[in-house]
N, C-alpha and C positions, 0 to 999 in steps of 0.2 A: 424729560430725561434729566437726571442730576448733572450739574456742571462737572465736567471732567470725566464722565462715564463714556466709554467707547461705544459707538453705534455698531450695528451688525455689519455695515459696510466697512467701517474702520477695522473691526476685528478680522474680517475676511482679508483686507489688505495686509494686516500685520501677519496673518498666517501665511499669505502668499510670499511676503517678504522673507519670513523665516525659512520657508521652503527653498527659496532662491539662494539664501545665504548658505544653508546646509548643503545644498547641491554643489554650490561653488567650492565649499570646503572639501567635499569628497573629490572633486576634480583636481584640487590642488594638493591632495594627499602626498603626491610624489615629491613635493617641494620640501626641502629641509625646513623644519620648524624654526631653526635659528635664523634663517633668512627672512621668513615671514615677519619676524619680530624686529628686523633691522631695516629693511627697505621694502618698498612696494615691488611685488614681483608679478610679471605677466603670467596669466594662465589661459591664454587664448586657445580656441579650438584649433586643433592641428589640421587645418583645411587642406594642406598640401599632402597629407598622409606620408610625409617624409620625417621620420624620427631621426634622432642623433644618438649613435652609439660610439662611446669614447674608450680608447685603450691607451695605455702607456705609462708614463713616469710622472715626476713632480710637475712638469710643465702643464699637465692636464689633471692632476689629482685634486678633486674637490674636498677630500677628507677621508678617503677610504682607510688610510693608515691610522685614523682614530680608532678603528674597530678591529685591528689585528693584534694578536698577543705578542707584544714586544715592549721591552723597557728601554730600548735604544732611541732616545729622542732625536738623534740625527735624522731619523726618517719620519719625524712628526712635526707639525706646525700648528698644534692646537693650543697655542699660548700667545699672549701679547708680546710684541705689537703686530703679529700677523693678523690681517683683516681690518686694520685700523682705519683705512681710507674709505671703504665702502660698507662693510658689514658692521662696523663699529665693535666687532668682537672676533676672536679667532674662530675659523671654521674648519681648519685643517688644510687650507690652501697655502702653498708656500709662496705667499705674496701679500702685499698690503691690501689687496682687494680681489677683483675678478681675474679669471684666467681666460685664455683664448676660447675654449668651449662655451664659457658663459656669454661672451659677446656674440658668438655664432648663434647661440640660442636666441638672443635678443633680435638679431638680424632676421632669423628665420621665423620669428613669431612663436617660438616654443617657450615653455616655462624653463627655469633653471633646472638642470638635471642634477639630482642629488647623488651622493656616493651610493654605489650599489650596496655596499656593506652596511649602510646606515639602517638601523632597525626601523620597522614600520611598513605601512602599505605603500607600494610604489606603483605609479602609473607608467608601465613600460611601453604603452602606446606612444609616448613621447621620446622613448629611448632610455639609455642607461649609461652610467659612467663607471668603468671598471679600473681606471688608472690608479697607480700606486707609486708614491714618491720613492725613488731609489730603484725602481724596477728596471730590468734590462731585458733584451731579447733572449739572453741565456739564463737558464735556471741557476747557473753557478754564480750569477751576479747578486751579491748580498743575500744568500740563501737564508730562509727563516726570518728575515727582517722585513720583507716586502712581498707583494703579490706579483709573481712573475708573469710574463706574457702568456705562457701556456696555461696557467691557472685562470687568467683573465678570459681566455678563449672558452674554457670550460664553463665559466660563469655566464658568458654570453649564450652559449648553447642551452643552458638552463632557462635563461630568459626567453629564448626563442620557443622552447617547448611550452612555457607558460602562456606565451602569446597565442600559440596554436590551440591551447585548451580554452583560452578566454575568447578568441575571435573566430576560431575555426581555421582549418588548414588553408583555405583559399585566401581569406582576408589577411591572415598572418603572413602568408607568402608574399602577398602584394605589398604589405607594409615593409617587410624586410628587404624587398627588392627596390623599393622607393627610398629607403633610408640611406643616410650618409654615415660612413665609418671613419672616424678620425683616429689616427695612430701617431703617437710621438714616442719613439723608442730608440735606444742605441747609445745615447750619450753615456749612461752609467756603465755600459759594458766597456767603454774605453777609459772613463775616469777612474774606475775601480783599480785596474792594474796600474794606471799612471800614478796613483797615489800609494801604491804598494799594498793595497787591500787584498790582493789575491795573487796567487802564483800561476804563471803560465808556462806550459811546456809546448807551445805552438809557435809557428812562425806568424808574422803579421798577416800574411795572406791566408793562412789556415784559419786564424782567429776571426778575420773578417768574413771568411766564407761560412764559418759557424753561425755568426750573427745574422748574415743575410739568409742563410738556410733556415734558421728558426723563424725569422720574420716571414719568409715566404710560406712556410708551413702554416703559420697562423692566418695569413691572408687567404690561403686556399681553404682553410677551415671555415673562415667567415663566408667565403664564396660558396662553399658547399651547403652552408646553412641558409643561403639566400642573398647575401650581400653583393652588391654590384657597384656601388659608388664609394670611392675611398679618397681620403685626404692624408697626405704624408708631408713631412718636413725634411729638409736637409738638416744635418746637425749644425748647431750654432758654432761660432768660433770659440770652442772650449779652451783652446790653448792660451787664450788671453782672458779667461774668466778671472774675476777678482780673487777667487779662492786659489787658483793656480798661480797667479802672480805673487800672492802673499806667501804661498809655500816656497816659491823660488827665492823670494826676498829673504826669507828666514834661513835659507841655505847659504852659509857663508862662503861656500866654495863656488857658488853660482855667480857668474858675472855677465854683463851685457844685458840684452833685452830680456825682461823678465817673463815674456811669453814662452810657453813650452812649444818649440818648433816641431818636435817629434809628434806630440799630440795633435798639433795643427795639421800636420800631414796626414795622420791617420783619419782625422775627421773628413778631410777633403776626399781621400780615397774611398772612404765609406759611402759618402754621399754620391759619388760618381758610380759606384757599384750598385747602389739602390736604384739610381736613375736607369741604368742599363737593365736591371732586373724588372723594373716596372714596365718598360717597353716590351720585354719578352712576355710578361703576363698579359698585357693588353692584346697581344697577338694570339696567345694560347687559350685564354679564357673568354668565351663568348659573353658579350655584354659588359665586360670589365672596363670601368672608367675610373680615372684617377686625377687628382689634383696634387701636384708636387710643388710645394712652396719653398722658395730659396730663402730660408731663414738665415743662412750663413751670410749672404751678401747684404741683406737688409739690416741685419743686426750689426754687422761689421761697419756699415755706413754710419750707423748711429753711435757706435763707439768712437769712430774717427772724427765725426762731425756732429756732436750732440746738439749744438745750438741751432743747427738747421732744422732739427726735429723738435725743438722746444725744450730741450734738456740743458741744465747747467752742468751736469756731470755725466760723463759717459764711460768712466773706467773704474770708479769706486762705488761701493755699495752704500745705500742709505743706512743700513743696519748691520752692525758687526763690530769687529775690533781689529787692531793691527794695521799693517800697510794695506791701503785701498779698502779698509774695513773688510778685508778678505778672509779673516778668521771667522769660521762658521759658528759664531757665538750669539747671533741675534736672539733676543728673548732671555738670555741668561740661563737656559735650561739644558744646555749641551756640554756640561762639564766646566765651562767658563762663565762665571756669573756676570763679569763686567762686560759691557758692550756700549757702543755709541749708537744713537738714533738721530737721524737728520730731522729737521723741522718740517720739511715738505717732501714727501716721497715722490710726488709728481715731477719734481725737478731732477730726479735720478733715473737713469736707464735701468740700473739694478736696484732691487729692494734689499736682498741680502747677498751674500758672497757667491751664491750659485743660481739665483733666480731673478728674472726681470720684475719691474714694477708694474702696477696695474696700467698706467698710462702707456708703457711700452707694449704691453699685451694688447691693449686696445688698438694701437697703431698696427700691430702685426695682424690682428684679427681682421681689421678692415681690408688690408691687402689680400689676405686669403679669401675674403668674401667677394671682392669685386676687382681684384688686381688684374693687370694684363697678363698675357701668356708669358711675357718675359720675366715675370715675378712669380706667378703661380700658374703653371700650365700642365697639360694642355687645356684643363678646365679650371674655372674658379668655383668656389662653393656656392655662390649665388645661383649659378646655372644648375647646380645639382639639386637645389631645392625647388626648381621651377621647370625642370625638364620632365617631359611625359615618359611613361614607361616604354612607349614605342619608339622614342627618338634615339 
């Protein structure tokens, strides 16, 4: 045999290797191509049969807003320096790197879940992410600029139908009942009127009731489709967000503490109302289980005592302009071209004026995954990915 010629055994091994590689590629079709080129991504078999379905706003949006028809870049993050810390390029995440659902995927042994609206073939057996930056529980929150929560529910129902076609009714129903449903919603419903972006003709109690009512309707819609295990967050301390403080600092008639106390009170009242509602749902819906993470307290602790948690700065953004870098100008694509960017985003609790950094998200995700009942209860997410159907 000539030197360098492949033997039959070698050719067989090469064909086997190519078959393995092509099979792996098919399994990973659901992962965003932009991620595969940036970092190694796990594509393990979903042994637990617990997929992850994600709903909500920019805290969870992996880039769905890249694919909606809007020219308003306030609701997009598909430009530099977003993504700089992990992906080395913008993905549409409102962060320098990964978000909470990305870390939960890692802990659960799932591949990263791409944006639902991203073109291409998706492996819905691992789940789907419908979250849209700027979305609220109410359809009236930034209409036409985001994918609202009711539309996200419709998208999920389409996925559930596709799973039934792909797997059959019984296996699809089993997958949906074992899966975990993460929801982050409500902040934009309060931030929008607080910034004068919408007009309200409701009392605070009526407005809160509308938000809780819409959220409850969506939860019941997911439940009717087969969902049983849910993850929720309290709203973070939005009243002291860098964007809110910068707005108050620019208001020459505003004096004293730059935090918005009225908004802070609304946030607290909302979270208390959600907690009460979840307790009612647990009693009313058979098999309904939930994890309610105290994002407000954990984030407020980091804002007040950043050094304890490894941050050098807990009140200003890494990227932006103006006081606290709270002007929403990160990337120079939102009407203001000039902006400042810190040298190390991992030292900051906030990446931009409205969103945490990757390191902050990682700390929060870890607490959601395995935190005690005092932080995330009555269940944590780790228990959801390992409990049996009968438990």
